[in-house]
C-alpha positions as CSV (number, residue, x, y, z in Angstrom):
1,M,-42.1,0.7,29.5
2,V,-39.0,1.5,27.4
3,V,-37.3,-1.4,25.7
4,E,-33.6,-0.9,25.0
5,S,-32.3,-2.2,21.7
6,R,-28.9,-3.9,22.1
7,A,-26.5,-4.5,19.3
8,A,-25.9,-8.2,18.4
9,T,-23.0,-10.2,17.0
10,L,-24.2,-12.6,14.3
11,N,-21.7,-15.4,13.7
12,V,-21.2,-17.2,10.3
13,N,-19.0,-20.3,9.9
14,D,-19.7,-23.0,7.3
15,L,-16.5,-25.0,8.1
16,P,-17.0,-28.7,8.8
17,G,-17.5,-29.5,12.4
18,K,-18.8,-26.0,13.3
19,S,-22.5,-27.1,13.4
20,C,-23.7,-24.2,11.4
21,S,-27.5,-23.8,11.0
22,D,-29.5,-21.2,9.0
23,S,-32.5,-21.9,11.3
24,G,-30.7,-20.8,14.5
25,S,-29.8,-17.5,16.0
26,G,-26.2,-17.1,14.7
27,S,-24.6,-17.6,18.1
28,A,-21.0,-18.5,18.4
29,L,-22.1,-22.1,19.3
30,R,-24.6,-22.4,16.4
31,P,-23.4,-20.0,13.7
32,F,-25.2,-19.4,10.5
33,C,-24.1,-21.2,7.4
34,S,-25.2,-18.5,5.0
35,L,-23.4,-15.2,5.0
36,Q,-26.2,-13.6,2.9
37,L,-28.7,-14.7,5.6
38,A,-26.8,-13.1,8.4
39,V,-26.3,-9.8,6.4
40,S,-30.0,-9.7,5.7
41,R,-30.9,-9.8,9.5
42,V,-28.6,-7.1,10.8
43,R,-29.8,-3.9,12.5
44,P,-27.9,-0.7,13.3
45,G,-24.9,-1.4,15.5
46,D,-24.8,-5.2,14.8
47,V,-21.6,-7.0,13.9
48,V,-21.4,-9.9,11.5
49,E,-18.3,-12.1,12.2
50,V,-17.4,-14.5,9.5
51,S,-14.9,-17.3,10.1
52,G,-13.3,-19.6,7.5
53,G,-14.8,-21.2,4.5
54,A,-15.9,-20.1,1.1
55,Y,-19.2,-18.4,0.5
56,G,-20.8,-18.5,-2.9
57,P,-20.6,-18.6,-5.8
58,A,-23.1,-15.8,-5.5
59,E,-23.2,-12.0,-5.1
60,L,-23.4,-10.8,-1.5
61,D,-25.9,-7.9,-1.3
62,V,-25.5,-5.5,1.7
63,T,-28.8,-3.6,1.8
64,I,-29.5,-2.7,5.4
65,S,-28.0,0.6,6.7
66,G,-26.6,1.4,10.1
67,T,-26.5,4.9,11.5
68,A,-23.7,7.5,12.2
69,L,-23.6,6.3,15.9
70,A,-24.3,2.6,15.2
71,P,-22.7,1.5,11.9
72,I,-23.1,-2.1,10.7
73,I,-19.8,-4.0,10.7
74,I,-19.2,-7.1,8.5
75,R,-15.8,-8.6,9.0
76,A,-13.8,-11.8,8.6
77,V,-12.1,-13.1,11.7
78,P,-9.2,-13.8,11.4
79,R,-8.5,-11.3,8.6
80,R,-8.9,-12.7,5.1
81,S,-9.8,-16.2,6.4
82,A,-13.2,-16.1,4.8
83,V,-13.5,-16.1,1.0
84,I,-16.4,-14.7,-1.0
85,V,-16.6,-16.3,-4.4
86,G,-18.6,-14.3,-6.9
87,P,-21.1,-15.6,-9.4
88,A,-20.3,-17.2,-12.7
89,G,-20.8,-15.5,-16.0
90,A,-19.2,-12.4,-17.4
91,G,-19.7,-8.7,-16.5
92,D,-21.5,-6.7,-13.8
93,A,-24.9,-7.7,-15.3
94,A,-24.1,-11.3,-14.2
95,G,-23.3,-10.1,-10.7
96,G,-20.4,-8.9,-8.6
97,G,-18.7,-10.3,-5.5
98,V,-20.1,-7.8,-3.0
99,V,-22.6,-5.0,-3.7
100,I,-23.2,-2.4,-1.0
101,T,-26.3,-0.3,-1.5
102,A,-26.6,0.5,2.3
103,S,-24.9,3.3,4.2
104,Y,-23.0,3.5,7.5
105,V,-21.4,0.1,6.8
106,V,-17.9,-1.2,7.5
107,F,-16.8,-4.2,5.3
108,E,-13.4,-5.6,6.2
109,G,-11.0,-8.4,6.1
110,F,-12.3,-10.7,3.3
111,E,-10.9,-12.3,0.2
112,V,-13.2,-11.6,-2.7
113,R,-12.5,-13.4,-6.0
114,D,-13.8,-14.8,-9.3
115,A,-16.9,-12.7,-9.6
116,A,-18.5,-12.1,-13.0
117,G,-18.2,-8.4,-12.5
118,T,-16.8,-6.0,-9.9
119,G,-15.2,-7.5,-6.8
120,I,-16.6,-5.0,-4.3
121,R,-18.9,-2.2,-5.5
122,N,-20.3,0.5,-3.2
123,W,-23.3,2.7,-3.9
124,G,-23.8,3.9,-0.3
125,H,-22.5,6.8,1.8
126,H,-20.4,6.6,4.9
127,V,-19.0,3.2,3.9
128,T,-15.6,1.9,4.8
129,I,-14.0,-0.9,2.7
130,R,-11.0,-2.0,4.6
131,D,-8.3,-4.7,4.5
132,N,-9.7,-6.9,1.8
133,H,-7.8,-9.0,-0.8
134,V,-9.8,-8.6,-4.0
135,H,-8.4,-10.5,-7.0
136,D,-9.3,-12.1,-10.4
137,N,-12.7,-10.5,-10.7
138,A,-14.3,-9.4,-14.0
139,R,-12.0,-11.6,-16.0
140,R,-14.4,-13.4,-18.3
141,C,-15.6,-10.7,-20.8
142,A,-14.5,-10.2,-24.4
143,P,-11.4,-8.0,-24.5
144,A,-13.3,-4.9,-25.8
145,V,-16.3,-5.2,-23.4
146,K,-16.4,-3.4,-20.1
147,C,-16.5,-6.1,-17.4
148,G,-16.0,-4.6,-14.0
149,Q,-13.4,-3.4,-11.4
150,G,-11.6,-4.6,-8.4
151,I,-13.1,-2.1,-5.9
152,A,-15.5,0.6,-7.1
153,S,-17.3,3.4,-5.3
154,N,-19.2,5.6,-7.7
155,G,-22.6,6.5,-8.9
156,S,-24.9,9.3,-10.1
157,S,-25.4,10.8,-6.6
158,P,-22.6,12.2,-4.4
159,L,-21.5,9.7,-1.8
160,A,-20.0,11.3,1.4
161,G,-17.9,9.7,4.0
162,V,-16.3,6.9,1.9
163,V,-13.1,5.4,3.1
164,I,-11.1,2.8,1.0
165,E,-8.1,1.6,2.9
166,R,-5.6,-1.2,3.4
167,N,-6.9,-3.2,0.4
168,L,-4.9,-5.4,-2.0
169,S,-6.5,-5.4,-5.4
170,V,-4.8,-7.7,-8.0
171,R,-5.6,-8.8,-11.6
172,N,-9.1,-7.4,-11.9
173,G,-10.9,-6.5,-15.2
174,T,-10.6,-7.5,-18.8
175,S,-10.8,-4.4,-21.0
176,S,-7.7,-2.2,-20.9
177,S,-9.7,1.0,-20.9
178,P,-12.6,0.9,-18.5
179,D,-11.6,-1.9,-16.0
180,H,-9.4,-0.9,-13.1
181,D,-8.2,-2.2,-9.7
182,F,-9.8,0.8,-8.0
183,Y,-12.4,3.1,-9.5
184,I,-13.4,5.9,-7.1
185,S,-15.6,8.9,-7.9
186,S,-17.1,9.5,-4.4
187,P,-16.6,13.2,-3.4
188,G,-14.5,13.5,-0.3
189,A,-13.4,9.9,-0.4
190,M,-10.2,8.9,1.5
191,I,-8.2,6.4,-0.5
192,R,-5.2,5.3,1.5
193,N,-2.8,2.4,2.2
194,N,-4.1,0.4,-0.8
195,V,-2.1,-1.6,-3.4
196,A,-3.1,-2.1,-7.1
197,V,-1.3,-4.7,-9.1
198,D,-1.8,-6.0,-12.7
199,S,-5.2,-4.4,-13.5
200,A,-6.7,-4.6,-16.9
201,G,-6.8,-0.7,-17.0
202,F,-5.4,1.8,-14.5
203,G,-4.3,0.8,-11.0
204,F,-6.3,3.7,-9.5
205,Q,-8.9,5.7,-11.5
206,I,-9.9,8.7,-9.4
207,Y,-12.5,10.0,-11.9
208,P,-14.9,11.9,-12.3
209,D,-16.4,14.2,-9.7
210,C,-14.0,13.0,-7.0
211,D,-14.1,16.5,-5.5
212,A,-11.9,16.9,-2.4
213,C,-10.7,13.3,-2.6
214,L,-7.6,12.5,-0.6
215,V,-5.4,9.9,-2.3
216,Y,-2.4,9.0,-0.1
217,N,0.1,6.3,0.8
218,N,-1.0,3.9,-1.9
219,V,1.1,1.8,-4.3
220,A,0.4,1.0,-8.0
221,W,2.8,-1.6,-9.4
222,G,3.0,-3.7,-12.5
223,N,-0.2,-2.6,-14.1
224,A,0.7,-3.9,-17.6
225,R,-1.7,-2.0,-19.8
226,N,-2.0,1.5,-18.4
227,A,-0.9,4.1,-15.9
228,G,-0.6,3.6,-12.1
229,F,-2.8,6.5,-11.2
230,L,-5.3,8.5,-13.3
231,I,-6.9,11.6,-11.7
232,G,-9.4,13.9,-13.4
233,G,-12.7,14.3,-15.3
234,D,-14.6,13.6,-18.5
235,G,-13.6,16.8,-20.3
236,A,-17.2,18.0,-20.5
237,T,-19.2,18.6,-17.3
238,K,-17.6,16.3,-14.6
239,F,-14.3,17.3,-13.1
240,S,-12.4,16.4,-9.9
241,S,-11.7,19.6,-7.9
242,G,-9.6,19.9,-4.8
243,V,-7.9,16.5,-5.1
244,V,-4.7,15.9,-3.1
245,V,-2.4,13.1,-4.2
246,A,0.4,12.5,-1.6
247,N,2.9,9.9,-0.5
248,N,2.0,7.4,-3.2
249,I,4.4,5.1,-5.2
250,S,3.8,4.3,-8.8
251,S,6.3,1.8,-10.2
252,G,6.7,-0.5,-13.2
253,N,3.4,0.4,-14.9
254,A,2.8,0.3,-18.7
255,G,1.6,3.9,-18.9
256,A,2.8,6.9,-16.9
257,G,3.2,6.8,-13.2
258,F,0.6,9.5,-12.7
259,V,-1.8,11.0,-15.3
260,I,-3.9,14.1,-14.9
261,Y,-6.8,13.6,-17.3
262,H,-9.4,15.9,-19.0
263,N,-9.9,17.9,-15.8
264,G,-10.8,21.3,-17.3
265,V,-9.2,24.1,-15.3
266,E,-9.1,22.1,-12.0
267,V,-5.6,21.8,-10.6
268,V,-4.5,18.6,-8.8
269,T,-2.1,18.9,-5.8
270,M,0.6,16.4,-5.7
271,R,3.1,16.1,-2.8
272,N,5.9,13.7,-2.0
273,N,5.1,11.0,-4.5
274,I,7.5,8.5,-6.2
275,A,7.3,7.4,-9.8
276,Y,9.9,4.9,-11.1
277,G,10.3,2.6,-14.1
278,N,7.0,3.5,-15.7
279,T,6.9,2.9,-19.5
280,A,5.4,6.3,-20.4
281,G,7.4,8.3,-17.8
282,A,6.7,9.8,-14.4
283,L,3.8,12.2,-15.1
284,G,1.4,12.7,-18.0
285,M,-1.2,15.3,-18.7
286,S,-4.2,15.3,-21.1
287,S,-6.4,18.4,-21.4
288,S,-5.5,19.5,-17.9
289,P,-3.3,22.1,-16.3
290,A,-0.1,21.0,-14.7
291,P,-0.5,19.9,-11.1
292,I,1.0,21.6,-8.1
293,N,3.8,19.1,-7.7
294,T,6.3,19.3,-4.9
295,D,9.0,16.8,-3.8
296,F,8.3,14.5,-6.7
297,L,10.9,11.7,-6.5
298,Q,11.9,9.5,-9.5
299,V,13.9,6.8,-7.7
300,D,13.6,3.1,-7.1
301,P,11.4,2.7,-4.0
302,R,13.1,-0.6,-3.2
303,F,10.3,-2.8,-2.3
304,K,11.2,-6.1,-0.6
305,N,9.5,-8.5,-3.1
306,P,6.8,-6.8,-5.3
307,G,6.5,-9.9,-7.5
308,G,5.5,-11.8,-4.4
309,L,3.0,-9.0,-3.5
310,D,5.3,-7.8,-0.7
311,F,5.4,-4.0,-0.8
312,H,7.2,-3.5,2.5
313,L,10.2,-1.2,2.2
314,Q,13.8,-2.4,2.3
315,L,15.6,-0.5,5.0
316,S,17.6,1.2,2.3
317,S,14.5,2.6,0.6
318,P,14.5,6.3,-0.2
319,A,10.8,6.3,0.6
320,I,11.5,6.1,4.3
321,D,10.9,9.3,6.3
322,R,10.2,11.2,3.0
323,G,6.4,11.6,3.1
324,Y,4.1,14.6,3.4
325,A,3.5,14.8,7.2
326,S,0.3,16.8,6.9
327,L,-1.5,13.9,5.2
328,A,-0.4,10.7,7.0
329,P,-2.7,7.7,7.8
330,P,-2.9,6.6,11.4
331,D,-1.5,3.2,10.5
332,D,0.0,1.3,7.5
333,I,-1.3,-1.6,5.5
334,D,-0.5,-4.1,8.3
335,G,-2.3,-1.9,10.9
336,D,1.0,-0.8,12.4
337,T,1.0,2.6,13.9
338,R,2.5,5.5,11.9
339,I,4.8,7.5,12.3
340,I,8.0,5.6,13.0
341,G,11.1,7.8,12.8
342,S,11.2,11.5,11.9
343,Q,8.6,11.6,9.1
344,V,5.9,9.4,7.6
345,D,7.1,7.0,4.9
346,I,5.9,7.1,1.3
347,G,3.8,4.1,0.3
348,V,1.8,1.5,2.2
349,D,4.5,0.4,4.6
350,E,5.9,2.3,7.6
351,A,9.3,0.7,8.0
352,V,10.6,-0.3,11.4
353,L,14.0,1.1,11.3
354,G,17.2,0.4,13.2
355,P,20.8,1.2,12.2
356,P,22.4,-1.4,9.8
357,A,24.1,-4.5,11.2
358,E,27.9,-4.9,11.0
359,V,29.2,-4.8,7.5
360,L,31.1,-8.0,6.6
361,D,33.9,-9.1,4.3
362,L,35.9,-5.9,3.9
363,R,38.8,-6.8,1.6
364,F,41.2,-5.3,-1.0
365,L,40.6,-6.0,-4.7
366,D,44.0,-4.5,-5.7
367,R,46.5,-2.1,-4.2
368,W,44.1,0.8,-3.8
369,T,40.6,-0.6,-4.1
370,M,38.6,-2.2,-1.3
371,A,35.2,-3.7,-1.3
372,W,32.8,-5.3,1.2
373,T,29.5,-7.2,1.2
374,G,26.6,-4.9,0.7
375,S,23.8,-4.7,3.3
376,S,20.0,-4.5,2.4
377,M,19.6,-2.3,5.6
378,A,22.0,0.3,4.4
379,A,21.1,3.3,2.3
380,G,24.8,4.1,2.0
381,Y,28.2,3.6,3.7
382,A,30.7,5.4,5.8
383,L,34.4,4.5,5.6
384,Y,36.9,5.1,8.4
385,R,40.7,5.0,8.3
386,G,43.2,4.8,11.1
387,G,47.0,4.5,11.5
388,L,49.0,1.5,12.6
389,A,52.0,3.4,14.0
390,A,50.8,4.0,17.5
391,R,52.3,2.0,20.3
392,P,50.6,0.7,22.4
393,W,47.6,0.1,20.1
394,V,44.9,2.6,20.1
395,Y,41.9,3.2,17.8
396,D,42.5,6.5,16.1
397,H,40.3,6.1,12.9
398,A,38.5,9.1,11.5
399,C,36.0,9.6,8.6
400,L,37.6,9.0,5.3
401,A,34.5,9.0,3.0
402,S,30.8,9.3,3.6
403,G,27.7,8.9,1.5
404,L,29.1,6.0,-0.5
405,G,26.3,4.4,-2.5
406,L,28.2,1.3,-3.6
407,P,30.2,-1.2,-1.4
408,T,33.6,-0.2,-2.8
409,F,36.1,2.6,-2.5
410,A,39.6,3.4,-3.8
411,D,42.1,5.0,-1.4
412,T,45.1,6.2,-3.3
413,Q,47.0,7.7,-0.4
414,S,50.0,5.7,0.7
415,P,50.8,5.4,4.4
416,P,54.1,6.8,5.7
417,P,57.1,4.5,5.3
418,G,57.2,1.7,7.8
419,T,53.6,2.1,8.8
420,G,50.2,1.2,7.5
421,F,46.5,2.0,7.6
422,Y,43.6,0.1,8.9
423,Y,40.0,0.5,7.6
424,L,36.5,0.1,9.0
425,V,33.2,0.5,7.2
426,A,29.7,1.0,8.5
427,G,26.3,1.0,6.9
428,V,24.2,4.1,7.2
429,N,20.4,4.6,7.0
430,A,17.7,6.9,8.3
431,A,18.2,5.6,11.8
432,G,21.9,6.4,11.9
433,V,25.3,4.8,11.5
434,G,25.5,1.1,12.0
435,T,27.9,-0.8,14.3
436,L,31.6,-1.2,13.5
437,G,31.6,-4.5,15.3
438,T,33.9,-5.6,18.1
439,S,37.6,-6.2,18.6
440,S,39.0,-9.6,19.3
441,S,38.6,-8.8,23.0
442,G,34.9,-8.2,22.6
443,V,35.0,-4.4,23.0
444,G,32.9,-2.4,20.6
445,R,34.9,-0.4,18.1
446,P,34.3,3.4,18.5
447,I,32.2,5.3,15.9
448,P,33.6,8.8,15.3
449,S,31.1,11.5,14.7
450,G,30.7,13.4,11.4
451,C,30.7,10.6,8.9
452,Q,27.0,10.2,8.0
């Protein structure tokens, strides 16, 4: 007789009123109280669903592997509703938040905080770490002592099939040199749609031996002690070859936006990245050849509210439709499908675009100079001028000026004697020209062509 093995869903919920029990089966009606217990009972293909509550303070150890056809999935439902609190103490020796030594594992949707050492550390292969908020880990060491990272995937053996995506890593580490929000040295790793903020060291350290790693559509912002991205090797025997760095934004960091570091003769390929407002400039190199660097923009990416950890793009952002299409994630940090528009956006957000709304408050400041209220949706403005001589009244405006970056314009041409001009202004973005509004009768004002 053949007995078929079926994948199971093990439920964990320690919230009051959920009747959790560590002596039960982990059903939806009688979930486990202990996350570690559920993780220790999984088999290939099983799913651990964790709801609400705070688990710890203790290190969560993931030691049982799935298979290529039946990975183990450990996820919080709803996303980031479950909090893993790491152990007390200082440094990795005292324990991390989550340590994965298994392979063929998906770990997703948790908040991981306050661990003595690294928030999430992976030692396995074919591991996906997705959609986690990892913050304030490895913060209790002396300033000169290595304490830990936000998210790390590295080790002495090559780790294939690692995916690090859609994670927010904030305020991790203590020492300014070895502690980072992301520390990845797994060959072939895909690092995409992640955000690194205010790390003790680099936002992203892609080093060493990160051969053929793909680093794309990430954001490093406000890392107050070092660069946003460091890519390279140790200058001796370990180098990162075949690395592609594309569609990333590095802004407001204390070091350079991007640093190529001690990488021997290995050349890094950079495409369609943005560096802006970094203390040490856009690009730095140390004991490395210059990267292949195309479409490198040094412009304000215009995040909505980075100080509030909102890295969505304003609709006027120059990052919209400017990415490298050959290396685009299937979605953005919210899980929304890419591509919207003509090209993938740079950064973690794929902006949902529409033409700008009607521009308001067009007025004259003096005889020649007019101004209007700027629109956050507009990347620029188009100004139209028409005559007031026609009887009966008709709209005859045509393009007077296009590509205006500021909400003001001076028209020094005088109308013919006894007549006058009228003016209309529209916002313009990647989706097209915005509306010119409607007349007093409710009819839409026409938009002439050729003024984008």
